[in-house]
N, C-alpha and C positions, 0 to 999 in steps of 0.2 A: 735090249735096254728098254726099260719102261719109261714112258713119257707122261707127264701130267698135263692133260689138255687144258689149254686156255679157254676152251669152249665152255667151261664151267663158270666163266666170268664174262659178263657182257659189259663192254666199255662204251660209254656214250660220249661222243665228241660233237662239237658244234658243226652244223651242216649249213650249206648254202642251198636254198631252194629256189628254183626258177619258176616264175609264173607261167601259166599255160600259154603256149604260142599258137596262134591260129595257123592253119595249114597254108594260107596264102603267103605267109612270111617264113615258112619253115623250109623252103627250098625243095619241097617234094614235087615229083613229076608224075605221080600216079593218077589214075582216074578213080572217081568214087565207085565203089563196088557193092555188090550184094554178098554179104558174108553170112555163113551159117556156122554157129558155134555149137559144138557137141559137148554137153556137160554143163549142168547148172550148179556146180560146186563153187567154192569161193573164187578160184582162179578163172573158171569159165565165165562166171558172171561179171568179173572185172574185165575180162577180154571184151565181152559184149559192150560194157560201158565205154571202154577206150575206143572201140570201133565206132560207136555212135559219136563220140567226141570228135573223131577224125572224119565225121560226116559220111560214113558208110551207112548203107541200109543193113541192119543186123537182125537176124533171126537166131533163136536159141532153142535147142532141143535137149530135153532130159531123157533119162533112161526109160521112164514110163511111156514116153512118146515114140521110142525107137526100138522097141522089142523086135528082134529078128531083123534089124535094120529097116524097119517099116518106113522111116522118114527119109531113107536114102535111095529111093528108087529113081531111075532116070527122069521120070515125070515130075517128081517132087523136087528134084535138084535142078530142073531145067533152067531156072532163072538165077541160080547161085553161081558166083564166080569162083570163090574159094571157100573150102570147108576147113574149120579150125577145130582140132580134137583135143580136149582136155577132159578125158574120161578115166578109164582104168585100163590096165594092160590087156585084159581079156576083151573088153569092149572095143578097144582100138583095133585089135586084130580082126574084128568083124567089120567095124566101121570103114577102115581104110580100103580094104578090097572092094567093098560096096561102092565107095566113092570113085575108085579107079575104074570099075566096070561102067559107071555112069559117065566117065570121061571128065571127072571134076578134079581140080587141083586141091591138094591137101597140105595143110600145115599141121604137124603133130607135135604137141607139147607133152603128151603123155609119155611117161618113161616105164621101164620094166618089161618091154616087149622086144628087146634087141636080139634075142636068140633067133628071131624071125626076120632079122634085118635083110639078109641076103634074098629071101623069098619075096619080101615086099619090094625090094629094089628091082628085082627081075620083072615083077608085075608092072611097075611104073615104067621101066624102060621099054617094055613091049607095048605099052599103051601110048596114046597121043596126048599125054597129060604131064603133070609134075607133082613132086612131093618134096617138102622141106621139113626136116625133123631137127630137134635139138634136145640135148640133155638138159639144157637150161637156156631160155631166151633172154636172160638178163645181159645187157651190154657189160655191166660190171663183172659178172661171172666170166664172160668170155675174155675180158681183159685179164682176169685172174688166171685163166688157163695159160696165157702167154707169160705171165709172171712166174707161175709154177714151172713152166718149161725152162726159163732162164735159171731159176734157182736150183733146178735139179742138178746142176753142175756140182753142187755140194757133195753129192754121192761119191764123186770121184776123189774127194778129199777126206774120206773116212768119216763122213757124217752118216748117221742113221736116221731114216725118215719114216714118218707115219702120216696118215690122213685121218682126220676126225670130221665127222659130220653129224649135225643135230637137226632134227625136224619135229614137227608136231606129231602127236600120238596117233593121228589118223592116217598117216602116210602108209601106203600099201607096201612099197618096196624098200628093202634095206640090203646092201648099201644103196644110197640114192644114185640115180643116173649121173648126177654131177660129180659125186665122189668117184665113181668108176671112171668118168672121163678124166678127172684129175690124175688118177692112178695111171691111166693109159698114156696121158701126156708125158708123165715122168718116165714110164717104161720105154716109150719111144725115144726119149732123150738119153737114157742111161742103161737100159736093159734090166733095171731093177724093178721088182714087183713089190710095192709098198703095202703094208697092212692097212686096212680100213677099219676104224672103230666107229660104230653107229650108236646114236642116242635117239630115243623116241619119247618125247614128253611134252605135255602142255600144248600150247598153240604156237610153238616156235616156227617162224616162216621158213627159215633155212640158214644154217651157218656151216661153212666149210673152212677147215683149217689144215694147212700143211706145216708140219714141224720137222725141222732138221736139227739134230743134236749131235754135238761132238764133246769130247772131254773139256774143250776150251770154251765153247759157247753154244747158244741155241738160237736158231732162226725160226721166227713165227710168221707165217703168212695166213691172213684170215680175210674171208669175205662173209659179211653178216647182212642178210637181207632184212631191211626194216619193214617192208611190205611186199605184197605180191604184185604191185603195180609195175615194177621193172620187168617181170615176166610177161605181163599182159601187153605192155607197150611193145616189147620185142616181138611178140607173136603177131600183133597187128601189122607192124612194120614188115615182118617176114612175109605176110600175106600180100602186102602191097608190092613187095619186091618180086614175089613168085608169079604174080598175075601175068606178067609179060614173058614168062619163060616156060620151057619144057625140060624135063629131066629130073634127076634125083640128087638132092642137095643136103648137106650137113650145115647147120647154121654156123658152126665153128669156122667154116671155110668162107662164109659170105657176109658175116655180120658187119664188117666195115663198110659194105655197100648199101646197107639198108638205111 
């Protein structure tokens, strides 16, 4: 059954925006840290900005400064508390082992490397450090995972489901890590493997939609990112959470604690 994606139409609704809240009044219990951001792209640069707003000391390294992980030696990482990676799948698979060998904690927001997840997990667990990864660091997206899990019950009532995702033309991986995570959530709940349809165009930040259709009605679930700031704030909060821990973590399991 073919479905017409609502992703072709962007709906604008009134929003409530909260003014910035200083850390003294935000209920946070972390210490200020030295963060190193890997990746000078739009998201990496915004992560650095958010980190400074939250009064951390922030360094940022681009690809030109980190050939063969030259910026990730134990000596150069000595003063760093947490490394945050927003690079490419290929670069991340070099960066993360280098950080682990240096005994540093890593937050990884890069997607598209999950075929090596078991190997990286084993490295982390054998080391005396920690890693936290996410298909998406947005709190809204992680809420959306829970909504999709609940709505997956529709499959048991003869609904047909599909996942649609749309991103900017420069995104390297398709389907997106978030779309794959949505499909996994629904598969875990129902045993059904939904089709994912991907769009790559313009400068779309990220839109994900789950559609369940029956002869009687259609259910649309949609998360539409208006900016990358939600990803950046989630990544910095993840680093703050990880600073006091050791082990291997998926943001989906811990986002309520950050």
